[in-house]
Gaussian input, Z-matrix of N, CA and C with variables (Angstrom, degrees):
# hf/3-21g

backbone

0 1
 N
 C     1     B1
 C     2     B2     1     A1
 N     3     B3     2     A2     1     D1
 C     4     B4     3     A3     2     D2
 C     5     B5     4     A4     3     D3
 N     6     B6     5     A5     4     D4
 C     7     B7     6     A6     5     D5
 C     8     B8     7     A7     6     D6
 N     9     B9     8     A8     7     D7
 C    10    B10     9     A9     8     D8
 C    11    B11    10    A10     9     D9
 N    12    B12    11    A11    10    D10
 C    13    B13    12    A12    11    D11
 C    14    B14    13    A13    12    D12
 N    15    B15    14    A14    13    D13
 C    16    B16    15    A15    14    D14
 C    17    B17    16    A16    15    D15
 N    18    B18    17    A17    16    D16
 C    19    B19    18    A18    17    D17
 C    20    B20    19    A19    18    D18
 N    21    B21    20    A20    19    D19
 C    22    B22    21    A21    20    D20
 C    23    B23    22    A22    21    D21
 N    24    B24    23    A23    22    D22
 C    25    B25    24    A24    23    D23
 C    26    B26    25    A25    24    D24
 N    27    B27    26    A26    25    D25
 C    28    B28    27    A27    26    D26
 C    29    B29    28    A28    27    D27
 N    30    B30    29    A29    28    D28
 C    31    B31    30    A30    29    D29
 C    32    B32    31    A31    30    D30
 N    33    B33    32    A32    31    D31
 C    34    B34    33    A33    32    D32
 C    35    B35    34    A34    33    D33
 N    36    B36    35    A35    34    D34
 C    37    B37    36    A36    35    D35
 C    38    B38    37    A37    36    D36
 N    39    B39    38    A38    37    D37
 C    40    B40    39    A39    38    D38
 C    41    B41    40    A40    39    D39
 N    42    B42    41    A41    40    D40
 C    43    B43    42    A42    41    D41
 C    44    B44    43    A43    42    D42
 N    45    B45    44    A44    43    D43
 C    46    B46    45    A45    44    D44
 C    47    B47    46    A46    45    D45
 N    48    B48    47    A47    46    D46
 C    49    B49    48    A48    47    D47
 C    50    B50    49    A49    48    D48
 N    51    B51    50    A50    49    D49
 C    52    B52    51    A51    50    D50
 C    53    B53    52    A52    51    D51
 N    54    B54    53    A53    52    D52
 C    55    B55    54    A54    53    D53
 C    56    B56    55    A55    54    D54
 N    57    B57    56    A56    55    D55
 C    58    B58    57    A57    56    D56
 C    59    B59    58    A58    57    D57
 N    60    B60    59    A59    58    D58
 C    61    B61    60    A60    59    D59
 C    62    B62    61    A61    60    D60
 N    63    B63    62    A62    61    D61
 C    64    B64    63    A63    62    D62
 C    65    B65    64    A64    63    D63
 N    66    B66    65    A65    64    D64
 C    67    B67    66    A66    65    D65
 C    68    B68    67    A67    66    D66
 N    69    B69    68    A68    67    D67
 C    70    B70    69    A69    68    D68
 C    71    B71    70    A70    69    D69
 N    72    B72    71    A71    70    D70
 C    73    B73    72    A72    71    D71
 C    74    B74    73    A73    72    D72
 N    75    B75    74    A74    73    D73
 C    76    B76    75    A75    74    D74
 C    77    B77    76    A76    75    D75
 N    78    B78    77    A77    76    D76
 C    79    B79    78    A78    77    D77
 C    80    B80    79    A79    78    D78
 N    81    B81    80    A80    79    D79
 C    82    B82    81    A81    80    D80
 C    83    B83    82    A82    81    D81
 N    84    B84    83    A83    82    D82
 C    85    B85    84    A84    83    D83
 C    86    B86    85    A85    84    D84
 N    87    B87    86    A86    85    D85
 C    88    B88    87    A87    86    D86
 C    89    B89    88    A88    87    D87
 N    90    B90    89    A89    88    D88
 C    91    B91    90    A90    89    D89
 C    92    B92    91    A91    90    D90
 N    93    B93    92    A92    91    D91
 C    94    B94    93    A93    92    D92
 C    95    B95    94    A94    93    D93
 N    96    B96    95    A95    94    D94
 C    97    B97    96    A96    95    D95
 C    98    B98    97    A97    96    D96
 N    99    B99    98    A98    97    D97
 C   100   B100    99    A99    98    D98
 C   101   B101   100   A100    99    D99
 N   102   B102   101   A101   100   D100
 C   103   B103   102   A102   101   D101
 C   104   B104   103   A103   102   D102
 N   105   B105   104   A104   103   D103
 C   106   B106   105   A105   104   D104
 C   107   B107   106   A106   105   D105
 N   108   B108   107   A107   106   D106
 C   109   B109   108   A108   107   D107
 C   110   B110   109   A109   108   D108
 N   111   B111   110   A110   109   D109
 C   112   B112   111   A111   110   D110
 C   113   B113   112   A112   111   D111
 N   114   B114   113   A113   112   D112
 C   115   B115   114   A114   113   D113
 C   116   B116   115   A115   114   D114
 N   117   B117   116   A116   115   D115
 C   118   B118   117   A117   116   D116
 C   119   B119   118   A118   117   D117
 N   120   B120   119   A119   118   D118
 C   121   B121   120   A120   119   D119
 C   122   B122   121   A121   120   D120
 N   123   B123   122   A122   121   D121
 C   124   B124   123   A123   122   D122
 C   125   B125   124   A124   123   D123
 N   126   B126   125   A125   124   D124
 C   127   B127   126   A126   125   D125
 C   128   B128   127   A127   126   D126
 N   129   B129   128   A128   127   D127
 C   130   B130   129   A129   128   D128
 C   131   B131   130   A130   129   D129
 N   132   B132   131   A131   130   D130
 C   133   B133   132   A132   131   D131
 C   134   B134   133   A133   132   D132
 N   135   B135   134   A134   133   D133
 C   136   B136   135   A135   134   D134
 C   137   B137   136   A136   135   D135
 N   138   B138   137   A137   136   D136
 C   139   B139   138   A138   137   D137
 C   140   B140   139   A139   138   D138
 N   141   B141   140   A140   139   D139
 C   142   B142   141   A141   140   D140
 C   143   B143   142   A142   141   D141
 N   144   B144   143   A143   142   D142
 C   145   B145   144   A144   143   D143
 C   146   B146   145   A145   144   D144
 N   147   B147   146   A146   145   D145
 C   148   B148   147   A147   146   D146
 C   149   B149   148   A148   147   D147
 N   150   B150   149   A149   148   D148
 C   151   B151   150   A150   149   D149
 C   152   B152   151   A151   150   D150
 N   153   B153   152   A152   151   D151
 C   154   B154   153   A153   152   D152
 C   155   B155   154   A154   153   D153
 N   156   B156   155   A155   154   D154
 C   157   B157   156   A156   155   D155
 C   158   B158   157   A157   156   D156
 N   159   B159   158   A158   157   D157
 C   160   B160   159   A159   158   D158
 C   161   B161   160   A160   159   D159
 N   162   B162   161   A161   160   D160
 C   163   B163   162   A162   161   D161
 C   164   B164   163   A163   162   D162
 N   165   B165   164   A164   163   D163
 C   166   B166   165   A165   164   D164
 C   167   B167   166   A166   165   D165
 N   168   B168   167   A167   166   D166
 C   169   B169   168   A168   167   D167
 C   170   B170   169   A169   168   D168
 N   171   B171   170   A170   169   D169
 C   172   B172   171   A171   170   D170
 C   173   B173   172   A172   171   D171
 N   174   B174   173   A173   172   D172
 C   175   B175   174   A174   173   D173
 C   176   B176   175   A175   174   D174
 N   177   B177   176   A176   175   D175
 C   178   B178   177   A177   176   D176
 C   179   B179   178   A178   177   D177
 N   180   B180   179   A179   178   D178
 C   181   B181   180   A180   179   D179
 C   182   B182   181   A181   180   D180
 N   183   B183   182   A182   181   D181
 C   184   B184   183   A183   182   D182
 C   185   B185   184   A184   183   D183
 N   186   B186   185   A185   184   D184
 C   187   B187   186   A186   185   D185
 C   188   B188   187   A187   186   D186
 N   189   B189   188   A188   187   D187
 C   190   B190   189   A189   188   D188
 C   191   B191   190   A190   189   D189
 N   192   B192   191   A191   190   D190
 C   193   B193   192   A192   191   D191
 C   194   B194   193   A193   192   D192
 N   195   B195   194   A194   193   D193
 C   196   B196   195   A195   194   D194
 C   197   B197   196   A196   195   D195
 N   198   B198   197   A197   196   D196
 C   199   B199   198   A198   197   D197
 C   200   B200   199   A199   198   D198
 N   201   B201   200   A200   199   D199
 C   202   B202   201   A201   200   D200
 C   203   B203   202   A202   201   D201
 N   204   B204   203   A203   202   D202
 C   205   B205   204   A204   203   D203
 C   206   B206   205   A205   204   D204
 N   207   B207   206   A206   205   D205
 C   208   B208   207   A207   206   D206
 C   209   B209   208   A208   207   D207
 N   210   B210   209   A209   208   D208
 C   211   B211   210   A210   209   D209
 C   212   B212   211   A211   210   D210
 N   213   B213   212   A212   211   D211
 C   214   B214   213   A213   212   D212
 C   215   B215   214   A214   213   D213
 N   216   B216   215   A215   214   D214
 C   217   B217   216   A216   215   D215
 C   218   B218   217   A217   216   D216
 N   219   B219   218   A218   217   D217
 C   220   B220   219   A219   218   D218
 C   221   B221   220   A220   219   D219
 N   222   B222   221   A221   220   D220
 C   223   B223   222   A222   221   D221
 C   224   B224   223   A223   222   D222
 N   225   B225   224   A224   223   D223
 C   226   B226   225   A225   224   D224
 C   227   B227   226   A226   225   D225
 N   228   B228   227   A227   226   D226
 C   229   B229   228   A228   227   D227
 C   230   B230   229   A229   228   D228
 N   231   B231   230   A230   229   D229
 C   232   B232   231   A231   230   D230
 C   233   B233   232   A232   231   D231
 N   234   B234   233   A233   232   D232
 C   235   B235   234   A234   233   D233
 C   236   B236   235   A235   234   D234
 N   237   B237   236   A236   235   D235
 C   238   B238   237   A237   236   D236
 C   239   B239   238   A238   237   D237
 N   240   B240   239   A239   238   D238
 C   241   B241   240   A240   239   D239
 C   242   B242   241   A241   240   D240
 N   243   B243   242   A242   241   D241
 C   244   B244   243   A243   242   D242
 C   245   B245   244   A244   243   D243
 N   246   B246   245   A245   244   D244
 C   247   B247   246   A246   245   D245
 C   248   B248   247   A247   246   D246
 N   249   B249   248   A248   247   D247
 C   250   B250   249   A249   248   D248
 C   251   B251   250   A250   249   D249
 N   252   B252   251   A251   250   D250
 C   253   B253   252   A252   251   D251
 C   254   B254   253   A253   252   D252
 N   255   B255   254   A254   253   D253
 C   256   B256   255   A255   254   D254
 C   257   B257   256   A256   255   D255
 N   258   B258   257   A257   256   D256
 C   259   B259   258   A258   257   D257
 C   260   B260   259   A259   258   D258
 N   261   B261   260   A260   259   D259
 C   262   B262   261   A261   260   D260
 C   263   B263   262   A262   261   D261
 N   264   B264   263   A263   262   D262
 C   265   B265   264   A264   263   D263
 C   266   B266   265   A265   264   D264
 N   267   B267   266   A266   265   D265
 C   268   B268   267   A267   266   D266
 C   269   B269   268   A268   267   D267
 N   270   B270   269   A269   268   D268
 C   271   B271   270   A270   269   D269
 C   272   B272   271   A271   270   D270
 N   273   B273   272   A272   271   D271
 C   274   B274   273   A273   272   D272
 C   275   B275   274   A274   273   D273
 N   276   B276   275   A275   274   D274
 C   277   B277   276   A276   275   D275
 C   278   B278   277   A277   276   D276
 N   279   B279   278   A278   277   D277
 C   280   B280   279   A279   278   D278
 C   281   B281   280   A280   279   D279
 N   282   B282   281   A281   280   D280
 C   283   B283   282   A282   281   D281
 C   284   B284   283   A283   282   D282
 N   285   B285   284   A284   283   D283
 C   286   B286   285   A285   284   D284
 C   287   B287   286   A286   285   D285
 N   288   B288   287   A287   286   D286
 C   289   B289   288   A288   287   D287
 C   290   B290   289   A289   288   D288
 N   291   B291   290   A290   289   D289
 C   292   B292   291   A291   290   D290
 C   293   B293   292   A292   291   D291
 N   294   B294   293   A293   292   D292
 C   295   B295   294   A294   293   D293
 C   296   B296   295   A295   294   D294
 N   297   B297   296   A296   295   D295
 C   298   B298   297   A297   296   D296
 C   299   B299   298   A298   297   D297
 N   300   B300   299   A299   298   D298
 C   301   B301   300   A300   299   D299
 C   302   B302   301   A301   300   D300
 N   303   B303   302   A302   301   D301
 C   304   B304   303   A303   302   D302
 C   305   B305   304   A304   303   D303
 N   306   B306   305   A305   304   D304
 C   307   B307   306   A306   305   D305
 C   308   B308   307   A307   306   D306
 N   309   B309   308   A308   307   D307
 C   310   B310   309   A309   308   D308
 C   311   B311   310   A310   309   D309
 N   312   B312   311   A311   310   D310
 C   313   B313   312   A312   311   D311
 C   314   B314   313   A313   312   D312
 N   315   B315   314   A314   313   D313
 C   316   B316   315   A315   314   D314
 C   317   B317   316   A316   315   D315
 N   318   B318   317   A317   316   D316
 C   319   B319   318   A318   317   D317
 C   320   B320   319   A319   318   D318
 N   321   B321   320   A320   319   D319
 C   322   B322   321   A321   320   D320
 C   323   B323   322   A322   321   D321
 N   324   B324   323   A323   322   D322
 C   325   B325   324   A324   323   D323
 C   326   B326   325   A325   324   D324

   B1=1.5021
   B2=1.5235
   B3=1.3959
   B4=1.3656
   B5=1.5581
   B6=1.2463
   B7=1.6328
   B8=1.5516
   B9=1.3536
   B10=1.5805
   B11=1.5704
   B12=1.3209
   B13=1.4161
   B14=1.5513
   B15=1.3318
   B16=1.5778
   B17=1.4535
   B18=1.3833
   B19=1.4735
   B20=1.6251
   B21=1.3630
   B22=1.4764
   B23=1.6321
   B24=1.2204
   B25=1.4186
   B26=1.5966
   B27=1.2284
   B28=1.5300
   B29=1.5500
   B30=1.2561
   B31=1.5288
   B32=1.4234
   B33=1.1958
   B34=1.4512
   B35=1.6728
   B36=1.3260
   B37=1.4464
   B38=1.6620
   B39=1.3321
   B40=1.4466
   B41=1.5253
   B42=1.3730
   B43=1.3165
   B44=1.4374
   B45=1.3590
   B46=1.4874
   B47=1.4222
   B48=1.3871
   B49=1.4373
   B50=1.5693
   B51=1.1736
   B52=1.4631
   B53=1.4967
   B54=1.3617
   B55=1.5425
   B56=1.4377
   B57=1.2680
   B58=1.4944
   B59=1.6185
   B60=1.2914
   B61=1.3629
   B62=1.5814
   B63=1.2294
   B64=1.5235
   B65=1.4331
   B66=1.2682
   B67=1.5046
   B68=1.5307
   B69=1.4288
   B70=1.5546
   B71=1.4495
   B72=1.3593
   B73=1.4512
   B74=1.5644
   B75=1.2522
   B76=1.5192
   B77=1.4665
   B78=1.3595
   B79=1.4703
   B80=1.4037
   B81=1.2409
   B82=1.5664
   B83=1.4553
   B84=1.2453
   B85=1.4746
   B86=1.5261
   B87=1.3800
   B88=1.6066
   B89=1.5094
   B90=1.3748
   B91=1.4051
   B92=1.5737
   B93=1.2834
   B94=1.5577
   B95=1.5130
   B96=1.2244
   B97=1.4327
   B98=1.3506
   B99=1.3347
   B100=1.4256
   B101=1.5021
   B102=1.3834
   B103=1.3206
   B104=1.4544
   B105=1.3599
   B106=1.4408
   B107=1.6580
   B108=1.2811
   B109=1.4576
   B110=1.4584
   B111=1.4546
   B112=1.3777
   B113=1.6338
   B114=1.2096
   B115=1.4576
   B116=1.6936
   B117=1.2757
   B118=1.4324
   B119=1.4629
   B120=1.4432
   B121=1.4875
   B122=1.5742
   B123=1.3438
   B124=1.3972
   B125=1.5159
   B126=1.1871
   B127=1.5175
   B128=1.5962
   B129=1.2675
   B130=1.3865
   B131=1.5903
   B132=1.3051
   B133=1.4508
   B134=1.4313
   B135=1.3456
   B136=1.5250
   B137=1.3445
   B138=1.3670
   B139=1.4853
   B140=1.5994
   B141=1.2819
   B142=1.5643
   B143=1.4872
   B144=1.3014
   B145=1.4545
   B146=1.4685
   B147=1.3148
   B148=1.4724
   B149=1.4619
   B150=1.4333
   B151=1.3774
   B152=1.5319
   B153=1.2356
   B154=1.5217
   B155=1.5537
   B156=1.3735
   B157=1.4701
   B158=1.4810
   B159=1.3850
   B160=1.3698
   B161=1.5418
   B162=1.3416
   B163=1.4886
   B164=1.5444
   B165=1.2546
   B166=1.4088
   B167=1.5943
   B168=1.2430
   B169=1.5147
   B170=1.5326
   B171=1.3399
   B172=1.5452
   B173=1.5618
   B174=1.3627
   B175=1.4845
   B176=1.5701
   B177=1.2658
   B178=1.5114
   B179=1.5247
   B180=1.2569
   B181=1.4264
   B182=1.5454
   B183=1.4192
   B184=1.4214
   B185=1.4326
   B186=1.4040
   B187=1.5426
   B188=1.3503
   B189=1.3458
   B190=1.5347
   B191=1.4902
   B192=1.2673
   B193=1.3671
   B194=1.4653
   B195=1.2881
   B196=1.3767
   B197=1.4570
   B198=1.3278
   B199=1.5040
   B200=1.3529
   B201=1.3185
   B202=1.4414
   B203=1.3789
   B204=1.3697
   B205=1.5150
   B206=1.5395
   B207=1.3282
   B208=1.4544
   B209=1.4913
   B210=1.1857
   B211=1.5340
   B212=1.5272
   B213=1.3936
   B214=1.3469
   B215=1.6023
   B216=1.3216
   B217=1.5064
   B218=1.5120
   B219=1.3024
   B220=1.5578
   B221=1.6296
   B222=1.3273
   B223=1.4948
   B224=1.4584
   B225=1.1446
   B226=1.5693
   B227=1.4608
   B228=1.2214
   B229=1.5210
   B230=1.6306
   B231=1.1505
   B232=1.6217
   B233=1.5148
   B234=1.4016
   B235=1.4998
   B236=1.5055
   B237=1.4468
   B238=1.4445
   B239=1.6146
   B240=1.3397
   B241=1.4053
   B242=1.5137
   B243=1.4168
   B244=1.4669
   B245=1.4799
   B246=1.3653
   B247=1.4639
   B248=1.5556
   B249=1.3548
   B250=1.5045
   B251=1.5592
   B252=1.3316
   B253=1.4114
   B254=1.5287
   B255=1.2551
   B256=1.4691
   B257=1.4488
   B258=1.2983
   B259=1.5269
   B260=1.5975
   B261=1.2609
   B262=1.5270
   B263=1.7429
   B264=1.3281
   B265=1.4428
   B266=1.5578
   B267=1.2679
   B268=1.4323
   B269=1.4727
   B270=1.3471
   B271=1.4635
   B272=1.6411
   B273=1.2974
   B274=1.4995
   B275=1.5635
   B276=1.3962
   B277=1.5324
   B278=1.5668
   B279=1.4131
   B280=1.3977
   B281=1.5893
   B282=1.2799
   B283=1.5895
   B284=1.6026
   B285=1.3322
   B286=1.5010
   B287=1.5474
   B288=1.2746
   B289=1.3691
   B290=1.4715
   B291=1.1473
   B292=1.5066
   B293=1.5022
   B294=1.3058
   B295=1.4128
   B296=1.4545
   B297=1.3500
   B298=1.4669
   B299=1.4941
   B300=1.2738
   B301=1.6442
   B302=1.4757
   B303=1.4002
   B304=1.5307
   B305=1.4368
   B306=1.3624
   B307=1.5036
   B308=1.4604
   B309=1.2550
   B310=1.5780
   B311=1.5521
   B312=1.3445
   B313=1.4353
   B314=1.5293
   B315=1.1756
   B316=1.4795
   B317=1.5730
   B318=1.3049
   B319=1.4859
   B320=1.4749
   B321=1.3579
   B322=1.4252
   B323=1.5942
   B324=1.2894
   B325=1.4138
   B326=1.6356
   A1=107.45
   A2=119.11
   A3=117.29
   A4=109.31
   A5=106.41
   A6=111.65
   A7=112.69
   A8=111.24
   A9=109.38
   A10=110.51
   A11=118.18
   A12=124.07
   A13=106.26
   A14=110.53
   A15=118.03
   A16=105.87
   A17=115.71
   A18=117.93
   A19=108.88
   A20=116.47
   A21=119.98
   A22=110.81
   A23=116.52
   A24=122.68
   A25=116.14
   A26=114.76
   A27=123.54
   A28=104.73
   A29=112.36
   A30=118.69
   A31=114.77
   A32=118.62
   A33=128.87
   A34=104.03
   A35=106.84
   A36=112.13
   A37=113.05
   A38=111.72
   A39=113.47
   A40=114.43
   A41=119.82
   A42=129.49
   A43=113.61
   A44=119.42
   A45=120.40
   A46=110.72
   A47=114.50
   A48=124.21
   A49=102.36
   A50=119.92
   A51=126.75
   A52=103.56
   A53=125.82
   A54=122.28
   A55=108.78
   A56=122.07
   A57=127.44
   A58=101.71
   A59=117.71
   A60=122.07
   A61=109.76
   A62=116.73
   A63=120.76
   A64=107.68
   A65=115.82
   A66=123.75
   A67=112.95
   A68=107.91
   A69=116.36
   A70=110.56
   A71=120.81
   A72=126.09
   A73=107.45
   A74=109.45
   A75=112.05
   A76=116.11
   A77=116.72
   A78=116.76
   A79=116.46
   A80=119.89
   A81=123.14
   A82=109.74
   A83=119.51
   A84=117.33
   A85=112.62
   A86=113.08
   A87=116.18
   A88=101.36
   A89=121.79
   A90=120.94
   A91=109.81
   A92=114.47
   A93=119.87
   A94=103.06
   A95=122.69
   A96=118.54
   A97=119.35
   A98=121.27
   A99=125.80
   A100=112.50
   A101=116.40
   A102=122.02
   A103=121.03
   A104=121.07
   A105=128.04
   A106=114.18
   A107=112.73
   A108=116.49
   A109=118.42
   A110=115.94
   A111=121.08
   A112=112.57
   A113=116.49
   A114=117.37
   A115=105.71
   A116=107.63
   A117=116.68
   A118=112.10
   A119=112.16
   A120=114.42
   A121=110.64
   A122=116.44
   A123=120.42
   A124=111.95
   A125=113.30
   A126=125.75
   A127=111.13
   A128=119.56
   A129=130.24
   A130=109.19
   A131=117.93
   A132=122.39
   A133=109.97
   A134=123.54
   A135=126.42
   A136=116.82
   A137=119.19
   A138=117.99
   A139=105.18
   A140=113.35
   A141=113.94
   A142=110.82
   A143=115.85
   A144=122.84
   A145=106.91
   A146=108.53
   A147=116.54
   A148=106.71
   A149=122.96
   A150=122.94
   A151=113.45
   A152=112.24
   A153=119.12
   A154=112.07
   A155=115.98
   A156=114.86
   A157=111.84
   A158=120.67
   A159=120.52
   A160=112.26
   A161=115.95
   A162=118.20
   A163=103.18
   A164=124.28
   A165=129.77
   A166=112.55
   A167=118.26
   A168=118.83
   A169=104.58
   A170=118.04
   A171=113.74
   A172=109.08
   A173=109.44
   A174=114.38
   A175=111.29
   A176=115.76
   A177=117.32
   A178=106.72
   A179=120.29
   A180=119.12
   A181=109.67
   A182=112.33
   A183=119.92
   A184=112.88
   A185=115.54
   A186=115.63
   A187=120.31
   A188=114.93
   A189=121.26
   A190=108.14
   A191=116.87
   A192=127.45
   A193=110.23
   A194=122.26
   A195=124.75
   A196=110.59
   A197=119.40
   A198=123.47
   A199=112.27
   A200=120.02
   A201=124.26
   A202=114.81
   A203=115.72
   A204=121.31
   A205=111.67
   A206=111.85
   A207=116.26
   A208=108.64
   A209=126.39
   A210=123.15
   A211=110.36
   A212=119.92
   A213=125.29
   A214=110.74
   A215=109.54
   A216=118.05
   A217=112.19
   A218=115.11
   A219=118.47
   A220=105.48
   A221=114.71
   A222=120.56
   A223=107.07
   A224=117.94
   A225=123.45
   A226=105.97
   A227=122.04
   A228=120.29
   A229=107.50
   A230=115.01
   A231=120.26
   A232=105.49
   A233=109.77
   A234=113.91
   A235=111.71
   A236=110.07
   A237=111.62
   A238=110.29
   A239=111.83
   A240=118.67
   A241=111.54
   A242=114.46
   A243=123.13
   A244=107.45
   A245=117.51
   A246=117.29
   A247=115.80
   A248=113.87
   A249=124.37
   A250=106.11
   A251=118.91
   A252=122.83
   A253=110.01
   A254=111.67
   A255=121.19
   A256=113.94
   A257=117.61
   A258=121.21
   A259=107.84
   A260=112.03
   A261=129.01
   A262=107.11
   A263=106.89
   A264=114.82
   A265=109.12
   A266=120.98
   A267=122.90
   A268=109.63
   A269=116.89
   A270=125.11
   A271=103.29
   A272=112.01
   A273=117.51
   A274=110.25
   A275=112.01
   A276=115.67
   A277=108.55
   A278=117.52
   A279=117.50
   A280=111.73
   A281=111.84
   A282=116.60
   A283=106.16
   A284=112.62
   A285=126.05
   A286=104.03
   A287=124.49
   A288=130.93
   A289=108.26
   A290=122.29
   A291=130.12
   A292=109.67
   A293=112.79
   A294=123.13
   A295=116.61
   A296=115.28
   A297=123.21
   A298=110.86
   A299=116.02
   A300=115.78
   A301=114.80
   A302=114.53
   A303=115.47
   A304=110.31
   A305=115.85
   A306=118.65
   A307=116.22
   A308=113.06
   A309=117.44
   A310=110.87
   A311=114.09
   A312=112.72
   A313=109.83
   A314=121.88
   A315=125.22
   A316=109.61
   A317=114.90
   A318=120.20
   A319=112.15
   A320=120.31
   A321=121.40
   A322=108.00
   A323=111.23
   A324=116.50
   A325=115.06
   D1=126.73
   D2=-179.42
   D3=-93.91
   D4=172.05
   D5=179.34
   D6=-62.27
   D7=-32.56
   D8=176.51
   D9=-71.78
   D10=-26.00
   D11=179.59
   D12=-59.48
   D13=-46.31
   D14=-173.71
   D15=-65.97
   D16=-45.25
   D17=-172.08
   D18=-66.79
   D19=-34.66
   D20=174.43
   D21=-69.25
   D22=-38.26
   D23=-177.52
   D24=-94.12
   D25=5.52
   D26=-179.82
   D27=-62.98
   D28=138.28
   D29=168.23
   D30=-90.56
   D31=-151.47
   D32=-177.50
   D33=-61.50
   D34=152.40
   D35=-179.48
   D36=-69.68
   D37=-15.47
   D38=-179.34
   D39=-102.15
   D40=17.58
   D41=-176.31
   D42=-123.48
   D43=111.30
   D44=176.90
   D45=-75.17
   D46=131.30
   D47=179.59
   D48=-104.46
   D49=117.94
   D50=-169.85
   D51=-62.63
   D52=-35.27
   D53=175.90
   D54=-60.34
   D55=-37.05
   D56=-174.75
   D57=-63.94
   D58=-52.99
   D59=-175.62
   D60=-62.96
   D61=-40.91
   D62=-178.89
   D63=-62.98
   D64=-44.02
   D65=177.90
   D66=-54.82
   D67=-51.09
   D68=-177.27
   D69=-63.61
   D70=-38.24
   D71=-177.83
   D72=-64.78
   D73=-47.89
   D74=178.72
   D75=-60.59
   D76=-40.65
   D77=172.01
   D78=-67.77
   D79=-32.07
   D80=170.98
   D81=-66.20
   D82=-43.01
   D83=-178.68
   D84=-70.52
   D85=-32.78
   D86=178.95
   D87=-67.39
   D88=-43.28
   D89=-175.28
   D90=-60.71
   D91=-42.95
   D92=-178.55
   D93=-61.53
   D94=-57.90
   D95=179.90
   D96=-53.38
   D97=-35.15
   D98=173.92
   D99=-62.05
   D100=-48.65
   D101=175.02
   D102=-68.21
   D103=-39.74
   D104=-161.00
   D105=-128.82
   D106=-3.69
   D107=-169.08
   D108=81.97
   D109=171.31
   D110=-171.52
   D111=-94.75
   D112=4.09
   D113=-179.24
   D114=-131.28
   D115=131.32
   D116=-173.70
   D117=-125.63
   D118=108.00
   D119=179.49
   D120=-66.67
   D121=147.55
   D122=179.13
   D123=-90.87
   D124=101.41
   D125=-176.70
   D126=-78.19
   D127=-37.48
   D128=-173.38
   D129=-132.84
   D130=110.48
   D131=-174.92
   D132=-82.96
   D133=-31.80
   D134=176.27
   D135=-96.62
   D136=152.74
   D137=177.05
   D138=-154.27
   D139=154.45
   D140=170.88
   D141=-69.57
   D142=147.76
   D143=177.26
   D144=-138.64
   D145=129.59
   D146=177.25
   D147=-99.63
   D148=122.81
   D149=-179.12
   D150=-62.58
   D151=138.99
   D152=-166.39
   D153=-60.33
   D154=-29.77
   D155=176.07
   D156=-67.88
   D157=-33.76
   D158=179.31
   D159=-77.48
   D160=-25.21
   D161=-175.50
   D162=-66.64
   D163=-37.71
   D164=-172.02
   D165=-92.02
   D166=-5.57
   D167=179.66
   D168=-97.06
   D169=106.06
   D170=-176.44
   D171=-106.46
   D172=26.89
   D173=176.56
   D174=-77.07
   D175=-11.58
   D176=-178.51
   D177=-171.64
   D178=167.58
   D179=179.21
   D180=-77.61
   D181=145.35
   D182=-177.55
   D183=-52.82
   D184=134.88
   D185=175.00
   D186=-98.22
   D187=-3.00
   D188=-173.77
   D189=-135.47
   D190=141.23
   D191=164.87
   D192=-126.63
   D193=150.03
   D194=173.50
   D195=-121.78
   D196=177.30
   D197=171.66
   D198=-105.50
   D199=131.76
   D200=161.71
   D201=-99.79
   D202=162.70
   D203=-178.21
   D204=-133.08
   D205=118.42
   D206=-177.91
   D207=-61.57
   D208=-48.04
   D209=179.81
   D210=-52.78
   D211=-37.05
   D212=178.76
   D213=-64.50
   D214=-47.14
   D215=179.29
   D216=-64.49
   D217=-29.98
   D218=177.51
   D219=-70.13
   D220=-50.36
   D221=179.61
   D222=-51.20
   D223=-54.34
   D224=-171.57
   D225=-60.34
   D226=-53.32
   D227=-170.63
   D228=-70.99
   D229=-31.63
   D230=176.68
   D231=-57.23
   D232=-44.54
   D233=-176.89
   D234=-64.65
   D235=-45.10
   D236=-175.33
   D237=-59.80
   D238=-36.56
   D239=-175.32
   D240=-67.00
   D241=-46.38
   D242=-177.54
   D243=-60.78
   D244=-40.01
   D245=-175.94
   D246=-93.79
   D247=0.06
   D248=-178.18
   D249=51.50
   D250=45.45
   D251=177.30
   D252=-151.37
   D253=117.93
   D254=-179.96
   D255=-114.74
   D256=35.34
   D257=176.57
   D258=-102.28
   D259=147.99
   D260=-1.54
   D261=-76.11
   D262=148.67
   D263=-173.13
   D264=-55.24
   D265=-45.08
   D266=-170.79
   D267=-56.80
   D268=-38.15
   D269=-173.31
   D270=-69.50
   D271=-52.60
   D272=-179.12
   D273=-52.90
   D274=-49.56
   D275=-172.83
   D276=-64.75
   D277=-37.68
   D278=-178.77
   D279=-56.84
   D280=-35.53
   D281=-173.58
   D282=-75.22
   D283=-42.03
   D284=178.35
   D285=-56.34
   D286=-53.03
   D287=-178.75
   D288=-52.99
   D289=-48.06
   D290=-177.56
   D291=-54.78
   D292=-48.58
   D293=-178.57
   D294=-68.92
   D295=-41.68
   D296=174.05
   D297=-62.83
   D298=-42.13
   D299=171.89
   D300=-58.44
   D301=-38.48
   D302=175.71
   D303=-60.68
   D304=-42.37
   D305=178.51
   D306=-68.15
   D307=-26.39
   D308=173.48
   D309=-73.12
   D310=-44.31
   D311=175.26
   D312=-61.85
   D313=-44.68
   D314=-175.65
   D315=-61.65
   D316=-32.44
   D317=-173.72
   D318=-82.86
   D319=-14.48
   D320=-175.90
   D321=-83.06
   D322=141.24
   D323=-179.21
   D324=-60.97

């Protein structure tokens, strides 16, 4: 599917189409590989993690942070891939987000 196909098939502006997100993530990963290569050494294993419920509750400032661990994220996604099973989705996504944040950090100048 091309970017024009997505534009033609795009729904409402306030509805996330998973195909659009999948394409955007693919493009972002392709850009990362072109700029930085396809292997990323883990330089910082721990990172601050804002729990998702707090991230979307804008009635006040978040009161809690937790710590994520890149090596744990890697172990988890490798397990999902090996088993060809990423359920429950929320759990798999939480580990993918941690790794994407690492890539974002590494991609910044």
